[in-house]
All heavy atoms as a GROMACS GRO file, in nm:
protein
  521
    1MET      N    1   5.014  -3.332   3.004
    1MET     CA    2   4.899  -3.299   2.924
    1MET      C    3   4.926  -3.339   2.779
    1MET      O    4   5.030  -3.303   2.723
    1MET     CB    5   4.871  -3.147   2.932
    1MET     CG    6   4.767  -3.103   2.831
    1MET     SD    7   4.749  -2.924   2.810
    1MET     CE    8   4.684  -2.875   2.964
    2ASN      N    9   4.835  -3.412   2.722
    2ASN     CA   10   4.845  -3.448   2.581
    2ASN      C   11   4.766  -3.344   2.502
    2ASN      O   12   4.643  -3.349   2.498
    2ASN     CB   13   4.791  -3.589   2.558
    2ASN     CG   14   4.801  -3.631   2.413
    2ASN    OD1   15   4.845  -3.554   2.328
    2ASN    ND2   16   4.762  -3.753   2.384
    3ILE      N   17   4.837  -3.252   2.440
    3ILE     CA   18   4.772  -3.143   2.369
    3ILE      C   19   4.684  -3.196   2.255
    3ILE      O   20   4.578  -3.139   2.228
    3ILE     CB   21   4.877  -3.044   2.316
    3ILE    CG1   22   4.945  -2.976   2.434
    3ILE    CG2   23   4.815  -2.940   2.223
    3ILE    CD1   24   5.060  -2.887   2.398
    4GLN      N   25   4.724  -3.303   2.193
    4GLN     CA   26   4.646  -3.359   2.082
    4GLN      C   27   4.510  -3.411   2.126
    4GLN      O   28   4.419  -3.425   2.045
    4GLN     CB   29   4.724  -3.470   2.013
    4GLN     CG   30   4.849  -3.422   1.942
    4GLN     CD   31   4.820  -3.317   1.836
    4GLN    OE1   32   4.721  -3.324   1.765
    4GLN    NE2   33   4.906  -3.217   1.828
    5SER      N   34   4.494  -3.437   2.256
    5SER     CA   35   4.364  -3.484   2.305
    5SER      C   36   4.264  -3.370   2.321
    5SER      O   37   4.145  -3.394   2.339
    5SER     CB   38   4.380  -3.559   2.438
    5SER     OG   39   4.419  -3.468   2.540
    6LEU      N   40   4.311  -3.247   2.315
    6LEU     CA   41   4.223  -3.132   2.324
    6LEU      C   42   4.153  -3.108   2.191
    6LEU      O   43   4.207  -3.138   2.084
    6LEU     CB   44   4.303  -3.007   2.362
    6LEU     CG   45   4.378  -3.010   2.495
    6LEU    CD1   46   4.464  -2.884   2.507
    6LEU    CD2   47   4.282  -3.021   2.610
    7SER      N   48   4.035  -3.049   2.198
    7SER     CA   49   3.965  -3.012   2.074
    7SER      C   50   4.039  -2.894   2.009
    7SER      O   51   4.123  -2.829   2.073
    7SER     CB   52   3.821  -2.971   2.106
    7SER     OG   53   3.819  -2.847   2.176
    8VAL      N   54   4.008  -2.867   1.886
    8VAL     CA   55   4.070  -2.756   1.816
    8VAL      C   56   4.042  -2.625   1.890
    8VAL      O   57   4.132  -2.543   1.911
    8VAL     CB   58   4.021  -2.747   1.670
    8VAL    CG1   59   4.069  -2.620   1.603
    8VAL    CG2   60   4.065  -2.868   1.591
    9SER      N   61   3.919  -2.607   1.936
    9SER     CA   62   3.885  -2.486   2.009
    9SER      C   63   3.967  -2.474   2.137
    9SER      O   64   4.015  -2.365   2.171
    9SER     CB   65   3.736  -2.486   2.046
    9SER     OG   66   3.656  -2.486   1.932
   10GLU      N   67   3.983  -2.583   2.208
   10GLU     CA   68   4.062  -2.582   2.331
   10GLU      C   69   4.208  -2.551   2.302
   10GLU      O   70   4.273  -2.478   2.377
   10GLU     CB   71   4.050  -2.715   2.404
   10GLU     CG   72   3.912  -2.740   2.462
   10GLU     CD   73   3.893  -2.882   2.513
   10GLU    OE1   74   3.949  -2.978   2.452
   10GLU    OE2   75   3.823  -2.898   2.615
   11ARG      N   76   4.262  -2.604   2.192
   11ARG     CA   77   4.401  -2.576   2.158
   11ARG      C   78   4.420  -2.430   2.118
   11ARG      O   79   4.522  -2.370   2.151
   11ARG     CB   80   4.449  -2.669   2.046
   11ARG     CG   81   4.476  -2.810   2.097
   11ARG     CD   82   4.531  -2.898   1.992
   11ARG     NE   83   4.416  -2.956   1.922
   11ARG     CZ   84   4.422  -3.013   1.803
   11ARG    NH1   85   4.535  -3.021   1.737
   11ARG    NH2   86   4.315  -3.064   1.747
   12ILE      N   87   4.322  -2.373   2.050
   12ILE     CA   88   4.330  -2.232   2.014
   12ILE      C   89   4.329  -2.147   2.140
   12ILE      O   90   4.410  -2.053   2.153
   12ILE     CB   91   4.215  -2.192   1.919
   12ILE    CG1   92   4.236  -2.258   1.783
   12ILE    CG2   93   4.203  -2.041   1.907
   12ILE    CD1   94   4.117  -2.243   1.688
   13LEU      N   95   4.242  -2.179   2.235
   13LEU     CA   96   4.237  -2.104   2.360
   13LEU      C   97   4.369  -2.119   2.436
   13LEU      O   98   4.419  -2.021   2.493
   13LEU     CB   99   4.121  -2.154   2.447
   13LEU     CG  100   3.981  -2.114   2.399
   13LEU    CD1  101   3.874  -2.184   2.482
   13LEU    CD2  102   3.963  -1.963   2.404
   14LEU      N  103   4.426  -2.238   2.436
   14LEU     CA  104   4.554  -2.260   2.502
   14LEU      C  105   4.664  -2.177   2.437
   14LEU      O  106   4.745  -2.114   2.506
   14LEU     CB  107   4.590  -2.409   2.499
   14LEU     CG  108   4.721  -2.450   2.563
   14LEU    CD1  109   4.722  -2.415   2.712
   14LEU    CD2  110   4.745  -2.599   2.544
   15ALA      N  111   4.665  -2.173   2.304
   15ALA     CA  112   4.765  -2.095   2.232
   15ALA      C  113   4.749  -1.946   2.265
   15ALA      O  114   4.849  -1.875   2.284
   15ALA     CB  115   4.753  -2.118   2.083
   16GLU      N  116   4.626  -1.900   2.272
   16GLU     CA  117   4.601  -1.759   2.306
   16GLU      C  118   4.651  -1.727   2.447
   16GLU      O  119   4.713  -1.624   2.470
   16GLU     CB  120   4.453  -1.726   2.295
   16GLU     CG  121   4.401  -1.721   2.153
   16GLU     CD  122   4.251  -1.701   2.145
   16GLU    OE1  123   4.181  -1.719   2.248
   16GLU    OE2  124   4.202  -1.667   2.036
   17GLN      N  125   4.623  -1.818   2.540
   17GLN     CA  126   4.668  -1.796   2.678
   17GLN      C  127   4.819  -1.797   2.686
   17GLN      O  128   4.880  -1.716   2.757
   17GLN     CB  129   4.608  -1.904   2.770
   17GLN     CG  130   4.460  -1.889   2.790
   17GLN     CD  131   4.400  -2.007   2.866
   17GLN    OE1  132   4.466  -2.107   2.892
   17GLN    NE2  133   4.274  -1.996   2.900
   18LEU      N  134   4.882  -1.888   2.612
   18LEU     CA  135   5.028  -1.894   2.611
   18LEU      C  136   5.086  -1.766   2.553
   18LEU      O  137   5.179  -1.707   2.609
   18LEU     CB  138   5.075  -2.016   2.530
   18LEU     CG  139   5.224  -2.036   2.518
   18LEU    CD1  140   5.287  -2.056   2.655
   18LEU    CD2  141   5.253  -2.157   2.430
   19TRP      N  142   5.033  -1.720   2.441
   19TRP     CA  143   5.080  -1.598   2.378
   19TRP      C  144   5.064  -1.478   2.472
   19TRP      O  145   5.155  -1.396   2.489
   19TRP     CB  146   5.009  -1.572   2.246
   19TRP     CG  147   5.054  -1.444   2.185
   19TRP    CD1  148   4.983  -1.328   2.176
   19TRP    CD2  149   5.182  -1.416   2.129
   19TRP    NE1  150   5.059  -1.229   2.117
   19TRP    CE2  151   5.181  -1.281   2.087
   19TRP    CE3  152   5.296  -1.491   2.111
   19TRP    CZ2  153   5.291  -1.221   2.029
   19TRP    CZ3  154   5.407  -1.429   2.052
   19TRP    CH2  155   5.402  -1.298   2.012
   20ASP      N  156   4.946  -1.469   2.536
   20ASP     CA  157   4.922  -1.358   2.629
   20ASP      C  158   5.021  -1.360   2.745
   20ASP      O  159   5.068  -1.255   2.789
   20ASP     CB  160   4.779  -1.362   2.682
   20ASP     CG  161   4.676  -1.321   2.577
   20ASP    OD1  162   4.715  -1.259   2.476
   20ASP    OD2  163   4.557  -1.351   2.598
   21SER      N  164   5.056  -1.479   2.792
   21SER     CA  165   5.150  -1.488   2.904
   21SER      C  166   5.290  -1.442   2.861
   21SER      O  167   5.363  -1.385   2.941
   21SER     CB  168   5.156  -1.631   2.959
   21SER     OG  169   5.225  -1.717   2.872
   22VAL      N  170   5.327  -1.465   2.737
   22VAL     CA  171   5.457  -1.420   2.686
   22VAL      C  172   5.452  -1.269   2.659
   22VAL      O  173   5.544  -1.196   2.695
   22VAL     CB  174   5.494  -1.497   2.557
   22VAL    CG1  175   5.616  -1.437   2.491
   22VAL    CG2  176   5.516  -1.644   2.587
   23ARG      N  177   5.344  -1.226   2.598
   23ARG     CA  178   5.332  -1.084   2.560
   23ARG      C  179   5.337  -0.994   2.682
   23ARG      O  180   5.399  -0.887   2.678
   23ARG     CB  181   5.200  -1.063   2.485
   23ARG     CG  182   5.181  -0.924   2.430
   23ARG     CD  183   5.052  -0.916   2.350
   23ARG     NE  184   4.939  -0.971   2.422
   23ARG     CZ  185   4.853  -0.899   2.495
   23ARG    NH1  186   4.868  -0.769   2.504
   23ARG    NH2  187   4.754  -0.956   2.558
   24THR      N  188   5.276  -1.035   2.793
   24THR     CA  189   5.275  -0.949   2.912
   24THR      C  190   5.412  -0.940   2.977
   24THR      O  191   5.434  -0.851   3.058
   24THR     CB  192   5.172  -1.000   3.016
   24THR    OG1  193   5.203  -1.134   3.053
   24THR    CG2  194   5.031  -0.992   2.961
   25HIS      N  195   5.504  -1.029   2.940
   25HIS     CA  196   5.639  -1.026   2.996
   25HIS      C  197   5.744  -0.998   2.888
   25HIS      O  198   5.860  -1.032   2.905
   25HIS     CB  199   5.671  -1.158   3.067
   25HIS     CG  200   5.582  -1.186   3.184
   25HIS    ND1  201   5.579  -1.106   3.294
   25HIS    CD2  202   5.492  -1.284   3.206
   25HIS    CE1  203   5.491  -1.155   3.380
   25HIS    NE2  204   5.436  -1.261   3.328
   26SER      N  205   5.701  -0.933   2.780
   26SER     CA  206   5.794  -0.911   2.668
   26SER      C  207   5.912  -0.822   2.707
   26SER      O  208   6.018  -0.830   2.645
   26SER     CB  209   5.720  -0.853   2.548
   26SER     OG  210   5.664  -0.728   2.580
   27ASN      N  211   5.896  -0.739   2.809
   27ASN     CA  212   6.007  -0.653   2.852
   27ASN      C  213   6.116  -0.735   2.920
   27ASN      O  214   6.228  -0.686   2.940
   27ASN     CB  215   5.958  -0.544   2.945
   27ASN     CG  216   5.874  -0.442   2.872
   27ASN    OD1  217   5.884  -0.426   2.752
   27ASN    ND2  218   5.787  -0.373   2.944
   28ASP      N  219   6.084  -0.858   2.959
   28ASP     CA  220   6.182  -0.943   3.026
   28ASP      C  221   6.277  -1.011   2.927
   28ASP      O  222   6.376  -1.071   2.966
   28ASP     CB  223   6.112  -1.052   3.108
   28ASP     CG  224   6.028  -0.995   3.221
   28ASP    OD1  225   6.051  -0.878   3.258
   28ASP    OD2  226   5.940  -1.067   3.270
   29ILE      N  227   6.245  -1.003   2.799
   29ILE     CA  228   6.324  -1.070   2.696
   29ILE      C  229   6.449  -0.986   2.668
   29ILE      O  230   6.440  -0.867   2.635
   29ILE     CB  231   6.244  -1.090   2.567
   29ILE    CG1  232   6.123  -1.179   2.595
   29ILE    CG2  233   6.331  -1.150   2.457
   29ILE    CD1  234   6.025  -1.189   2.480
   30GLN      N  235   6.563  -1.047   2.683
   30GLN     CA  236   6.690  -0.977   2.659
   30GLN      C  237   6.738  -1.008   2.517
   30GLN      O  238   6.753  -1.124   2.480
   30GLN     CB  239   6.795  -1.023   2.761
   30GLN     CG  240   6.757  -0.992   2.904
   30GLN     CD  241   6.747  -0.843   2.930
   30GLN    OE1  242   6.828  -0.765   2.883
   30GLN    NE2  243   6.645  -0.802   3.002
   31LEU      N  244   6.760  -0.903   2.440
   31LEU     CA  245   6.813  -0.919   2.305
   31LEU      C  246   6.963  -0.893   2.308
   31LEU      O  247   7.010  -0.801   2.376
   31LEU     CB  248   6.746  -0.820   2.210
   31LEU     CG  249   6.594  -0.830   2.196
   31LEU    CD1  250   6.544  -0.721   2.102
   31LEU    CD2  251   6.552  -0.967   2.148
   32SER      N  252   7.034  -0.972   2.230
   32SER     CA  253   7.178  -0.949   2.222
   32SER      C  254   7.204  -0.819   2.145
   32SER      O  255   7.120  -0.772   2.069
   32SER     CB  256   7.246  -1.067   2.150
   32SER     OG  257   7.209  -1.067   2.013
   33GLU      N  258   7.322  -0.762   2.168
   33GLU     CA  259   7.360  -0.640   2.097
   33GLU      C  260   7.359  -0.663   1.946
   33GLU      O  261   7.318  -0.577   1.868
   33GLU     CB  262   7.497  -0.593   2.143
   33GLU     CG  263   7.537  -0.459   2.088
   33GLU     CD  264   7.669  -0.410   2.146
   33GLU    OE1  265   7.699  -0.441   2.262
   33GLU    OE2  266   7.740  -0.342   2.071
   34GLU      N  267   7.403  -0.782   1.906
   34GLU     CA  268   7.406  -0.816   1.764
   34GLU      C  269   7.265  -0.816   1.705
   34GLU      O  270   7.243  -0.765   1.594
   34GLU     CB  271   7.471  -0.954   1.747
   34GLU     CG  272   7.478  -1.002   1.605
   34GLU     CD  273   7.540  -1.141   1.595
   34GLU    OE1  274   7.625  -1.177   1.680
   34GLU    OE2  275   7.504  -1.214   1.501
   35LEU      N  276   7.170  -0.874   1.777
   35LEU     CA  277   7.033  -0.879   1.728
   35LEU      C  278   6.971  -0.740   1.723
   35LEU      O  279   6.900  -0.706   1.627
   35LEU     CB  280   6.948  -0.972   1.815
   35LEU     CG  281   6.803  -0.993   1.771
   35LEU    CD1  282   6.797  -1.042   1.626
   35LEU    CD2  283   6.734  -1.090   1.862
   36VAL      N  284   6.999  -0.656   1.822
   36VAL     CA  285   6.949  -0.519   1.822
   36VAL      C  286   7.001  -0.444   1.700
   36VAL      O  287   6.927  -0.373   1.632
   36VAL     CB  288   6.986  -0.447   1.953
   36VAL    CG1  289   6.955  -0.298   1.944
   36VAL    CG2  290   6.914  -0.509   2.072
   37LYS      N  291   7.129  -0.460   1.669
   37LYS     CA  292   7.188  -0.395   1.553
   37LYS      C  293   7.122  -0.443   1.424
   37LYS      O  294   7.095  -0.364   1.333
   37LYS     CB  295   7.339  -0.419   1.547
   37LYS     CG  296   7.416  -0.340   1.650
   37LYS     CD  297   7.565  -0.369   1.641
   37LYS     CE  298   7.642  -0.294   1.746
   37LYS     NZ  299   7.786  -0.322   1.742
   38LEU      N  300   7.100  -0.573   1.414
   38LEU     CA  301   7.035  -0.629   1.296
   38LEU      C  302   6.894  -0.573   1.279
   38LEU      O  303   6.856  -0.530   1.170
   38LEU     CB  304   7.031  -0.782   1.305
   38LEU     CG  305   6.955  -0.854   1.194
   38LEU    CD1  306   7.022  -0.831   1.058
   38LEU    CD2  307   6.946  -1.002   1.225
   39LEU      N  308   6.818  -0.572   1.386
   39LEU     CA  309   6.681  -0.520   1.379
   39LEU      C  310   6.680  -0.371   1.345
   39LEU      O  311   6.599  -0.326   1.263
   39LEU     CB  312   6.608  -0.545   1.511
   39LEU     CG  313   6.581  -0.692   1.544
   39LEU    CD1  314   6.525  -0.705   1.686
   39LEU    CD2  315   6.489  -0.756   1.443
   40ASP      N  316   6.771  -0.296   1.404
   40ASP     CA  317   6.781  -0.153   1.373
   40ASP      C  318   6.815  -0.130   1.227
   40ASP      O  319   6.758  -0.041   1.162
   40ASP     CB  320   6.885  -0.085   1.463
   40ASP     CG  321   6.837  -0.066   1.606
   40ASP    OD1  322   6.714  -0.075   1.630
   40ASP    OD2  323   6.923  -0.043   1.693
   41SER      N  324   6.906  -0.210   1.173
   41SER     CA  325   6.943  -0.193   1.032
   41SER      C  326   6.828  -0.229   0.940
   41SER      O  327   6.806  -0.165   0.838
   41SER     CB  328   7.068  -0.275   0.998
   41SER     OG  329   7.039  -0.413   0.995
   42ARG      N  330   6.752  -0.331   0.977
   42ARG     CA  331   6.635  -0.368   0.895
   42ARG      C  332   6.528  -0.260   0.900
   42ARG      O  333   6.465  -0.230   0.798
   42ARG     CB  334   6.580  -0.501   0.941
   42ARG     CG  335   6.670  -0.616   0.903
   42ARG     CD  336   6.612  -0.748   0.944
   42ARG     NE  337   6.699  -0.858   0.901
   42ARG     CZ  338   6.674  -0.985   0.927
   42ARG    NH1  339   6.567  -1.019   0.994
   42ARG    NH2  340   6.758  -1.078   0.885
   43LEU      N  341   6.505  -0.200   1.017
   43LEU     CA  342   6.410  -0.091   1.027
   43LEU      C  343   6.456   0.029   0.946
   43LEU      O  344   6.374   0.094   0.878
   43LEU     CB  345   6.390  -0.052   1.173
   43LEU     CG  346   6.302  -0.144   1.256
   43LEU    CD1  347   6.306  -0.102   1.404
   43LEU    CD2  348   6.159  -0.143   1.205
   44ALA      N  349   6.583   0.060   0.950
   44ALA     CA  350   6.636   0.172   0.872
   44ALA      C  351   6.622   0.145   0.723
   44ALA      O  352   6.586   0.235   0.647
   44ALA     CB  353   6.783   0.195   0.909
   45GLU      N  354   6.648   0.022   0.682
   45GLU     CA  355   6.634  -0.014   0.541
   45GLU      C  356   6.488  -0.002   0.496
   45GLU      O  357   6.459   0.049   0.389
   45GLU     CB  358   6.683  -0.157   0.519
   45GLU     CG  359   6.684  -0.201   0.374
   45GLU     CD  360   6.738  -0.341   0.356
   45GLU    OE1  361   6.818  -0.386   0.440
   45GLU    OE2  362   6.699  -0.406   0.258
   46LEU      N  363   6.396  -0.046   0.580
   46LEU     CA  364   6.254  -0.034   0.548
   46LEU      C  365   6.214   0.111   0.536
   46LEU      O  366   6.143   0.151   0.443
   46LEU     CB  367   6.170  -0.104   0.656
   46LEU     CG  368   6.018  -0.091   0.641
   46LEU    CD1  369   5.970  -0.160   0.513
   46LEU    CD2  370   5.949  -0.151   0.762
   47ALA      N  371   6.261   0.194   0.629
   47ALA     CA  372   6.226   0.337   0.627
   47ALA      C  373   6.281   0.407   0.503
   47ALA      O  374   6.216   0.494   0.446
   47ALA     CB  375   6.278   0.404   0.753
   48SER      N  376   6.401   0.370   0.460
   48SER     CA  377   6.462   0.437   0.345
   48SER      C  378   6.408   0.384   0.213
   48SER      O  379   6.415   0.453   0.111
   48SER     CB  380   6.613   0.420   0.348
   48SER     OG  381   6.650   0.285   0.324
   49ASP      N  382   6.353   0.264   0.212
   49ASP     CA  383   6.302   0.203   0.090
   49ASP      C  384   6.177   0.274   0.040
   49ASP      O  385   6.163   0.300  -0.078
   49ASP     CB  386   6.275   0.054   0.115
   49ASP     CG  387   6.225  -0.019  -0.008
   49ASP    OD1  388   6.230   0.037  -0.118
   49ASP    OD2  389   6.181  -0.135   0.007
   50GLY      N  390   6.085   0.303   0.130
   50GLY     CA  391   5.963   0.370   0.090
   50GLY      C  392   5.858   0.276   0.034
   50GLY      O  393   5.742   0.314   0.020
   51ASP      N  394   5.895   0.153   0.000
   51ASP     CA  395   5.799   0.057  -0.055
   51ASP      C  396   5.743  -0.026   0.060
   51ASP      O  397   5.812  -0.108   0.119
   51ASP     CB  398   5.868  -0.035  -0.157
   51ASP     CG  399   5.772  -0.134  -0.219
   51ASP    OD1  400   5.650  -0.122  -0.198
   51ASP    OD2  401   5.820  -0.225  -0.290
   52LEU      N  402   5.617  -0.002   0.092
   52LEU     CA  403   5.555  -0.073   0.203
   52LEU      C  404   5.496  -0.207   0.161
   52LEU      O  405   5.432  -0.273   0.241
   52LEU     CB  406   5.448   0.015   0.267
   52LEU     CG  407   5.499   0.145   0.329
   52LEU    CD1  408   5.383   0.226   0.386
   52LEU    CD2  409   5.603   0.117   0.436
   53GLY      N  410   5.516  -0.244   0.038
   53GLY     CA  411   5.466  -0.372  -0.008
   53GLY      C  412   5.328  -0.357  -0.072
   53GLY      O  413   5.287  -0.249  -0.111
   54ASP      N  414   5.258  -0.469  -0.081
   54ASP     CA  415   5.130  -0.474  -0.148
   54ASP      C  416   5.016  -0.462  -0.048
   54ASP      O  417   5.034  -0.485   0.072
   54ASP     CB  418   5.118  -0.606  -0.224
   54ASP     CG  419   5.042  -0.593  -0.353
   54ASP    OD1  420   4.968  -0.494  -0.369
   54ASP    OD2  421   5.054  -0.681  -0.439
   55THR      N  422   4.899  -0.430  -0.096
   55THR     CA  423   4.783  -0.422  -0.008
   55THR      C  424   4.736  -0.562   0.029
   55THR      O  425   4.761  -0.660  -0.043
   55THR     CB  426   4.665  -0.350  -0.077
   55THR    OG1  427   4.621  -0.428  -0.187
   55THR    CG2  428   4.706  -0.211  -0.124
   56TRP      N  429   4.667  -0.572   0.141
   56TRP     CA  430   4.613  -0.701   0.184
   56TRP      C  431   4.517  -0.757   0.080
   56TRP      O  432   4.514  -0.876   0.052
   56TRP     CB  433   4.544  -0.686   0.319
   56TRP     CG  434   4.464  -0.808   0.355
   56TRP    CD1  435   4.331  -0.814   0.378
   56TRP    CD2  436   4.513  -0.943   0.370
   56TRP    NE1  437   4.294  -0.944   0.406
   56TRP    CE2  438   4.404  -1.024   0.402
   56TRP    CE3  439   4.638  -1.002   0.359
   56TRP    CZ2  440   4.416  -1.161   0.423
   56TRP    CZ3  441   4.650  -1.138   0.380
   56TRP    CH2  442   4.539  -1.216   0.412
   57GLU      N  443   4.439  -0.671   0.016
   57GLU     CA  444   4.343  -0.718  -0.084
   57GLU      C  445   4.416  -0.786  -0.200
   57GLU      O  446   4.373  -0.891  -0.247
   57GLU     CB  447   4.259  -0.601  -0.136
   57GLU     CG  448   4.159  -0.546  -0.035
   57GLU     CD  449   4.225  -0.454   0.068
   57GLU    OE1  450   4.337  -0.402   0.045
   57GLU    OE2  451   4.163  -0.439   0.176
   58ASN      N  452   4.526  -0.727  -0.247
   58ASN     CA  453   4.603  -0.788  -0.356
   58ASN      C  454   4.668  -0.919  -0.313
   58ASN      O  455   4.668  -1.018  -0.389
   58ASN     CB  456   4.709  -0.692  -0.407
   58ASN     CG  457   4.649  -0.576  -0.486
   58ASN    OD1  458   4.537  -0.583  -0.533
   58ASN    ND2  459   4.725  -0.470  -0.497
   59VAL      N  460   4.722  -0.921  -0.194
   59VAL     CA  461   4.786  -1.045  -0.144
   59VAL      C  462   4.682  -1.154  -0.130
   59VAL      O  463   4.702  -1.268  -0.173
   59VAL     CB  464   4.858  -1.018  -0.008
   59VAL    CG1  465   4.906  -1.148   0.053
   59VAL    CG2  466   4.972  -0.920  -0.027
   60LYS      N  467   4.568  -1.121  -0.069
   60LYS     CA  468   4.462  -1.219  -0.051
   60LYS      C  469   4.412  -1.271  -0.187
   60LYS      O  470   4.387  -1.390  -0.202
   60LYS     CB  471   4.347  -1.156   0.027
   60LYS     CG  472   4.240  -1.253   0.071
   60LYS     CD  473   4.144  -1.193   0.174
   60LYS     CE  474   4.070  -1.074   0.120
   60LYS     NZ  475   3.962  -1.030   0.210
   61GLY      N  476   4.403  -1.181  -0.285
   61GLY     CA  477   4.360  -1.222  -0.418
   61GLY      C  478   4.457  -1.320  -0.482
   61GLY      O  479   4.417  -1.418  -0.544
   62ARG      N  480   4.587  -1.295  -0.466
   62ARG     CA  481   4.687  -1.386  -0.522
   62ARG      C  482   4.681  -1.522  -0.454
   62ARG      O  483   4.695  -1.625  -0.518
   62ARG     CB  484   4.828  -1.327  -0.509
   62ARG     CG  485   4.856  -1.213  -0.606
   62ARG     CD  486   5.004  -1.183  -0.617
   62ARG     NE  487   5.069  -1.157  -0.491
   62ARG     CZ  488   5.081  -1.037  -0.433
   62ARG    NH1  489   5.030  -0.930  -0.491
   62ARG    NH2  490   5.144  -1.024  -0.318
   63ILE      N  491   4.659  -1.523  -0.324
   63ILE     CA  492   4.649  -1.649  -0.252
   63ILE      C  493   4.526  -1.725  -0.297
   63ILE      O  494   4.532  -1.847  -0.318
   63ILE     CB  495   4.647  -1.624  -0.098
   63ILE    CG1  496   4.781  -1.568  -0.052
   63ILE    CG2  497   4.611  -1.752  -0.024
   63ILE    CD1  498   4.781  -1.518   0.090
   64ALA      N  499   4.416  -1.656  -0.314
   64ALA     CA  500   4.290  -1.720  -0.354
   64ALA      C  501   4.299  -1.779  -0.495
   64ALA      O  502   4.232  -1.879  -0.524
   64ALA     CB  503   4.178  -1.619  -0.346
   65GLU      N  504   4.383  -1.721  -0.580
   65GLU     CA  505   4.398  -1.771  -0.718
   65GLU      C  506   4.470  -1.906  -0.722
   65GLU      O  507   4.455  -1.979  -0.819
   65GLU     CB  508   4.476  -1.670  -0.801
   65GLU     CG  509   4.399  -1.544  -0.831
   65GLU     CD  510   4.485  -1.440  -0.902
   65GLU    OE1  511   4.604  -1.467  -0.930
   65GLU    OE2  512   4.432  -1.331  -0.930
   66LYS      N  513   4.548  -1.937  -0.618
   66LYS     CA  514   4.627  -2.060  -0.620
   66LYS      C  515   4.545  -2.182  -0.590
   66LYS      O  516   4.460  -2.207  -0.532
   66LYS     CB  517   4.744  -2.050  -0.524
   66LYS     CG  518   4.843  -1.950  -0.572
   66LYS     CD  519   4.964  -1.945  -0.481
   66LYS     CE  520   5.062  -1.844  -0.536
   66LYS     NZ  521   5.186  -1.843  -0.469
   0.00000   0.00000   0.00000
């Protein structure tokens, strides 16, 4: 299949179908112990930081200014 021969709409639908097929089997993905530790430490750091970042409105406004 030549993906480039598909229309943009068809490629978007294909991407959605591909994502859905991965998402429904996400429990099958095996993470290494090292990656689990890294993710856990990042979650702990986020929880202790208290700074959830900026609002979507502010981010969108900064992007629109560029």
